C-alpha positions as CSV (number, residue, x, y, z in Angstrom):
1,M,71.5,120.8,77.6
2,S,70.3,120.5,74.1
3,R,69.8,124.3,73.9
4,V,73.3,124.9,75.4
5,Y,75.0,122.6,72.9
6,G,72.7,123.4,70.0
7,V,71.9,119.8,69.3
8,P,68.8,117.5,69.4
9,T,67.9,115.9,72.7
10,N,68.8,112.5,71.4
11,H,72.3,113.5,70.4
12,H,75.0,111.1,71.5
13,S,77.0,113.8,73.4
14,I,74.0,114.7,75.5
15,Q,73.2,111.1,76.2
16,L,76.9,110.6,77.2
17,E,76.8,113.4,79.8
18,L,73.4,112.3,81.2
19,E,74.8,108.8,81.7
20,E,77.8,110.2,83.5
21,M,75.4,112.1,85.8
22,R,73.3,109.0,86.4
23,L,76.4,106.9,87.3
24,K,77.6,109.7,89.7
25,L,74.2,109.9,91.5
26,E,73.9,106.1,91.6
27,A,77.4,105.7,93.2
28,E,76.8,108.5,95.7
29,S,73.4,107.0,96.7
30,K,75.2,103.8,97.8
31,I,77.3,105.7,100.3
32,T,75.4,105.5,103.7
33,N,77.6,107.1,106.4
34,G,76.3,108.9,109.4
35,P,76.3,112.7,109.6
36,I,79.5,112.8,111.7
37,Q,81.3,110.4,109.4
38,E,80.2,112.5,106.4
39,W,81.6,115.7,107.9
40,L,84.9,114.1,108.9
41,G,85.1,112.3,105.5
42,M,84.7,115.7,103.7
43,W,87.6,117.2,105.6
44,M,89.8,114.1,105.0
45,A,88.9,113.6,101.4
46,P,91.7,114.3,98.9
47,K,92.3,118.0,98.5
48,M,89.0,118.9,100.2
49,A,90.5,120.8,103.1
50,Y,92.5,122.8,100.6
51,R,89.4,123.6,98.6
52,L,87.3,124.4,101.7
53,A,90.0,126.9,102.7
54,I,89.8,128.5,99.2
55,G,86.1,128.7,99.3
56,M,86.0,130.2,102.8
57,G,88.9,132.5,102.0
58,L,87.2,133.8,98.8
59,Q,84.0,134.6,100.7
60,M,86.0,136.4,103.4
61,F,87.8,138.5,100.8
62,Q,84.5,139.3,99.1
63,Q,83.4,141.0,102.3
64,L,86.9,142.6,102.7
65,T,86.5,144.3,99.3
66,G,84.7,147.0,101.3
67,A,81.4,147.0,99.4
68,N,79.4,146.8,102.6
69,Y,81.3,149.8,103.9
70,F,79.2,151.8,101.4
71,F,76.1,149.7,101.5
72,Y,75.8,149.7,105.4
73,Y,77.3,153.1,106.2
74,G,77.0,155.0,103.0
75,T,74.6,157.6,104.4
76,V,76.9,158.3,107.3
77,V,80.0,158.4,105.1
78,F,78.6,160.8,102.6
79,A,77.0,163.0,105.2
80,G,80.5,163.6,106.4
81,T,81.5,164.9,103.0
82,G,78.9,167.7,103.2
83,I,76.2,166.1,101.0
84,K,72.9,167.5,102.2
85,N,70.8,164.4,101.2
86,S,73.1,161.5,101.5
87,F,70.2,159.0,101.1
88,V,70.1,160.0,97.4
89,T,73.7,158.9,97.0
90,Q,73.0,155.7,98.7
91,M,70.1,155.0,96.3
92,I,72.4,155.7,93.4
93,L,75.0,153.2,94.7
94,N,72.4,150.5,95.2
95,G,71.0,151.2,91.8
96,I,74.4,150.8,90.2
97,N,74.9,147.6,92.1
98,F,71.6,146.1,90.9
99,G,71.9,147.3,87.3
100,V,75.5,146.2,86.4
101,T,75.3,142.8,88.2
102,F,73.6,141.5,85.0
103,Y,76.6,142.7,83.0
104,G,78.8,140.7,85.4
105,L,77.1,137.5,84.2
106,Y,78.3,138.3,80.7
107,I,81.8,139.0,81.9
108,V,82.2,135.8,83.8
109,E,81.4,133.6,80.8
110,H,83.4,135.6,78.2
111,Y,86.5,136.6,80.1
112,G,86.8,133.8,82.6
113,R,86.8,133.7,86.4
114,R,90.5,134.4,87.1
115,K,91.0,137.3,84.7
116,S,87.8,139.0,85.8
117,L,88.5,138.7,89.5
118,I,92.1,139.9,89.3
119,A,91.0,142.8,87.1
120,G,88.2,143.6,89.6
121,S,90.7,143.6,92.5
122,V,93.0,146.0,90.7
123,W,90.0,148.3,89.8
124,M,88.7,148.3,93.4
125,F,92.2,148.9,94.8
126,I,92.6,152.0,92.7
127,C,89.1,153.3,93.6
128,F,89.6,152.9,97.3
129,L,93.1,154.3,97.1
130,I,91.8,157.5,95.5
131,F,88.7,157.6,97.7
132,A,90.8,157.4,100.9
133,S,93.4,159.8,99.8
134,V,90.9,162.5,98.7
135,G,88.9,162.0,101.9
136,H,91.9,162.2,104.2
137,F,94.1,164.8,102.4
138,A,91.7,167.0,100.3
139,L,88.4,167.0,102.2
140,D,87.9,169.6,104.9
141,R,86.1,167.4,107.4
142,D,85.3,170.3,109.8
143,N,83.7,172.4,107.0
144,P,83.1,170.1,104.0
145,E,81.2,172.8,102.2
146,N,84.6,174.4,101.5
147,T,85.8,171.4,99.5
148,E,82.8,170.4,97.4
149,S,85.0,169.2,94.5
150,A,86.7,166.7,96.9
151,A,83.2,165.4,98.0
152,T,82.2,165.0,94.4
153,A,85.3,163.1,93.6
154,M,84.7,160.7,96.5
155,I,81.2,160.0,95.4
156,C,82.3,159.4,91.8
157,F,85.0,156.9,92.9
158,A,82.5,155.2,95.2
159,C,80.3,154.7,92.2
160,F,83.2,153.4,90.1
161,F,84.0,151.0,93.0
162,I,80.5,149.6,93.1
163,F,80.6,149.1,89.3
164,G,83.8,147.0,89.7
165,F,82.4,145.0,92.6
166,A,79.0,144.3,91.1
167,T,80.6,143.0,87.8
168,T,83.3,140.8,89.4
169,W,83.6,139.9,93.1
170,G,79.9,140.4,93.8
171,P,78.5,137.6,91.7
172,M,81.5,135.6,90.6
173,I,82.6,134.4,94.1
174,W,79.3,132.5,94.3
175,T,79.9,131.0,90.9
176,I,83.4,129.8,91.8
177,C,82.3,128.3,95.2
178,G,79.6,126.4,93.4
179,E,82.3,124.9,91.1
180,L,84.9,124.1,93.8
181,Y,83.4,121.0,95.3
182,P,82.4,117.5,94.1
183,S,78.6,117.0,94.3
184,R,78.9,114.6,97.2
185,Y,80.2,117.3,99.5
186,R,78.8,120.4,97.8
187,A,76.0,121.2,100.1
188,K,78.1,121.0,103.3
189,A,81.1,122.8,101.7
190,M,78.8,125.6,100.4
191,A,77.3,125.9,103.9
192,L,80.8,126.5,105.4
193,S,81.8,129.0,102.7
194,T,78.5,130.9,103.2
195,A,79.1,130.9,106.9
196,S,82.4,132.5,106.4
197,N,80.7,135.2,104.3
198,W,78.2,136.0,107.0
199,L,80.8,135.9,109.8
200,W,83.0,138.5,108.1
201,N,79.8,140.4,107.2
202,F,79.0,140.7,110.9
203,L,82.5,141.6,111.9
204,L,82.7,144.4,109.4
205,A,79.3,145.7,110.3
206,F,80.1,145.7,114.0
207,F,83.6,147.2,114.0
208,T,83.4,149.7,111.1
209,P,81.9,152.5,113.2
210,F,84.7,152.2,115.7
211,I,87.4,152.1,113.1
212,T,86.1,155.0,111.0
213,G,85.8,157.0,114.2
214,A,89.5,156.4,114.9
215,I,91.1,156.7,111.5
216,D,88.3,158.4,109.4
217,F,88.6,157.9,105.6
218,R,92.0,156.2,106.0
219,Y,89.9,153.1,106.5
220,G,89.8,152.9,102.7
221,Y,93.5,152.1,102.7
222,V,92.7,148.9,104.6
223,F,90.2,147.8,102.0
224,A,92.7,148.8,99.2
225,G,95.2,146.4,100.8
226,T,92.7,143.6,101.2
227,N,91.7,143.9,97.5
228,V,95.3,143.4,96.5
229,L,95.5,140.3,98.8
230,G,92.3,139.0,97.3
231,G,93.7,139.3,93.8
232,L,96.8,137.4,94.8
233,I,94.7,134.6,96.4
234,V,92.9,134.2,93.1
235,Y,96.1,134.2,91.0
236,F,97.9,131.6,93.2
237,F,95.0,129.3,94.3
238,V,91.9,129.6,92.1
239,I,91.6,127.3,89.1
240,E,89.9,128.6,85.9
241,G,86.5,127.0,85.5
242,Q,85.3,128.6,82.3
243,G,84.0,126.0,79.9
244,R,84.8,123.2,82.3
245,T,82.5,120.5,83.7
246,L,82.4,120.0,87.4
247,E,84.2,116.7,86.9
248,E,87.0,118.4,85.0
249,I,87.5,121.0,87.7
250,D,87.5,118.3,90.4
251,T,90.2,116.4,88.4
252,M,92.4,119.6,88.1
253,Y,92.4,120.1,91.9
254,L,93.2,116.4,92.5
255,M,96.0,116.4,89.9
256,G,97.5,119.6,91.4
257,V,97.2,121.7,88.2
258,K,98.8,125.1,88.7
259,P,96.1,127.7,88.7
260,W,97.9,130.0,86.4
261,E,98.2,127.2,83.8
262,S,94.7,125.9,84.3
263,A,93.1,127.7,81.4
264,R,95.4,125.8,79.0
265,W,95.0,122.4,80.7
266,V,93.9,119.5,78.6
267,V,91.8,116.7,80.1
268,P,93.7,113.4,80.2
269,S,92.1,110.0,80.1
270,L,92.2,107.8,83.1
271,D,94.8,105.6,81.5
272,E,97.1,108.7,81.1
273,M,96.9,109.6,84.8
274,S,99.4,108.3,87.3
275,G,98.2,105.5,89.6
276,D,98.2,107.9,92.7
277,V,96.1,110.5,90.9
278,R,93.7,107.9,89.6
279,Q,93.2,106.5,93.1
280,K,92.5,109.9,94.5
281,L,90.1,110.6,91.7
282,E,88.2,107.4,92.2
283,A,88.1,107.9,96.0
284,A,86.6,111.4,95.6
285,N,84.3,110.3,92.8
286,P,83.0,106.7,93.4
287,E,81.1,106.7,90.1
288,L,84.4,106.2,88.3
289,A,84.9,102.9,90.1
290,L,81.3,102.0,89.2
291,Q,82.0,102.9,85.6
292,K,85.0,100.5,85.6
293,E,82.7,97.7,87.0
294,T,80.3,98.3,84.2
295,N,83.0,98.3,81.5
296,G,83.1,102.1,81.3
297,G,79.4,102.9,81.0
298,V,78.5,104.5,77.8
299,H,82.0,104.6,76.5
300,A,82.2,100.8,76.6
301,E,78.9,100.4,74.7
302,D,80.1,102.2,71.6
303,G,83.9,101.5,71.9
304,G,86.7,103.5,73.4
305,A,87.5,105.4,70.2
306,R,83.8,106.6,69.9
307,G,83.8,107.7,73.6
308,E,87.0,109.7,73.3
309,E,85.7,111.3,70.1
310,D,82.4,112.3,71.6
311,E,84.1,113.7,74.7
312,A,86.3,115.9,72.6
313,I,83.3,117.2,70.6
314,R,81.4,117.9,73.8
315,R,84.2,119.9,75.2
316,S,84.6,121.9,72.0
317,V,80.9,122.8,72.0
318,M,81.0,123.8,75.7
319,R,84.0,126.0,75.4
320,D,83.3,128.1,72.4
321,G,79.8,127.2,71.3
322,S,81.0,126.5,67.7
323,E,79.2,124.2,65.4
324,E,82.5,122.8,63.9
325,G,82.6,120.0,66.4
326,L,79.0,119.1,65.7
327,R,79.6,119.1,61.9
328,E,82.6,116.8,62.6
329,K,80.4,114.5,64.6
330,S,77.7,114.4,61.9
331,E,80.3,113.6,59.2
332,T,81.7,110.8,61.3
333,D,78.3,109.3,61.9
334,V,77.5,109.4,58.2
């Protein structure tokens, strides 16, 4: 944390966040329900069914981007275009997938989750639209040697597609699913979203040979459509988590913040929230009630004004990495 914030380990902002984590873990350790009650409680907790549906839906649409159409059946697909050694093409696709994934880690932190995923959906839609159109209308499937340029174009747009997938929907869905849930339910909720991923992975692997045998490269139009739907799901339901703590993301879902306005959302204090929202937040995060019992934890020790000031500085450092907030803090301390 000190390296991320660029401050000493004994800095008050770091101690503040560590205390929040300690209170959260302490409160959750006091909850001793059986496994059935835990699972039922997760579904019945405020906004958790909604968030579980988002997580499972995102994992479903990650599979429906069509990436595994190339990864699983790339050799068969490109053999049908007349490529003599389709295994070489498959190695190229997997090499692109591996190499540009690291660039995706840069994109997700510099351009945000929502913008990156929506841009990725548009990119992959265009790639599949061209791939399917060239394969169905321009490629001579009986004698593909007669249309080498069409085969080359299909391979190029397959590579463009993998580039878009590996920098957006490939790694980012796992990042978003890790941020969707409060720590009390995160393990179980992530298990369900991962199960959704593997279920759709199996369905695509099982049915793809039958579908491609019936509609050939027009199968790409199906994936083009699902990429559009995936982008719409992100726009209307996924909250921007860039620069946010897990507690802030949890608060946004509980308060019903509109996803398209979430990037500009400002964290309110508990006193500024309505009674209904505050009750939901405390029900989903028992450590807040514990903080109230201990007079606000760290915030109460140094006074409310000091706590609000440190919280603002911490958010400033997290979001843009600037030293301005830290200088402000140092001047205040002096």
